[in-house]
N, C-alpha and C positions, 0 to 999 in steps of 0.2 A: 532255456537254453535247449535248442533240440540237437540233443549228440546226434542222433541217428542222420540227420540230414548233414551234419558234416563231415561224418564219416562217408556217407555216400557221395559227397562231394570230393572228399579225400582219395576214393579207391574208385571213382567213376560209374555213373550210373548205367553208362552201356555197356563197361564192363564186368558189373554184377549183374545186369540182367543175361547178358551171353555165359556168364561162366554156369548162371545158377538156372537157366533156360527160364527164366518169367518173365511175365508181362512188366511195363513200365506202371501199370497200375497197382503191380504188387508190390514193388520199391516204392511207389508214394504212398500206400498203404502204411508199411513199416515206417516211414518218417510220419504220416500224421500218428500214429500211436506210439513214435519215442522207442519202436521195440522191432528187433527181427525175429523170425521165427527162428528155433533152436537148431532146426535142419539146413539153415543158410551158413552156421557156425563154419564150417570145415571147409567150404569152397570162399568163404571169406575170409577166412584165417590166410588161407594160400595166396590169395589177393593180396592181402595188406602184407605180408612177408615179402612178396613180388616187389610190392612198392616202397618196402623200408617204414611202413607205418604200425600204428599200433592198433588194437582192435581190442574193444573195451568188453569183457563177457559179461556184462551186467546189462549190455543193452538188446540180449538174446532170451527171448522167453523159455527157461528152461523150466520142467517139472521139479516141483518140491517133493521131496518125501515126507508121509507124516510121522508122528512119532513111532507107529507102528511099523514103519517100512514101508507102506504100500502108497502109492501115487495120491498125490491130492488131486482132486478133482477139479477141473476150471470149468468155468461157463462156455458150453459150446463143444466140451470134449465128448467123445462118441463113447460110449458106455456099451460096450459088447452085451448082447442078452443069452441068458444061460443056455 
């Protein structure tokens, strides 16, 4: 089940694009990965609240901390040079 697709349908693709200032292709990519960028959470949460819908936090690509407290690097992450 693609929960991201259901979420986009509930919130409205056009409203998400407008609220976030993203292209249709960005929303389509999120649906295909069944995961939204974490940076989208606040605006999508506001949109969900306005529509009386719930928003599953697990649909967002949150960074996880390592046991030592540092960030976990994910493939494609930018690593700043020293």
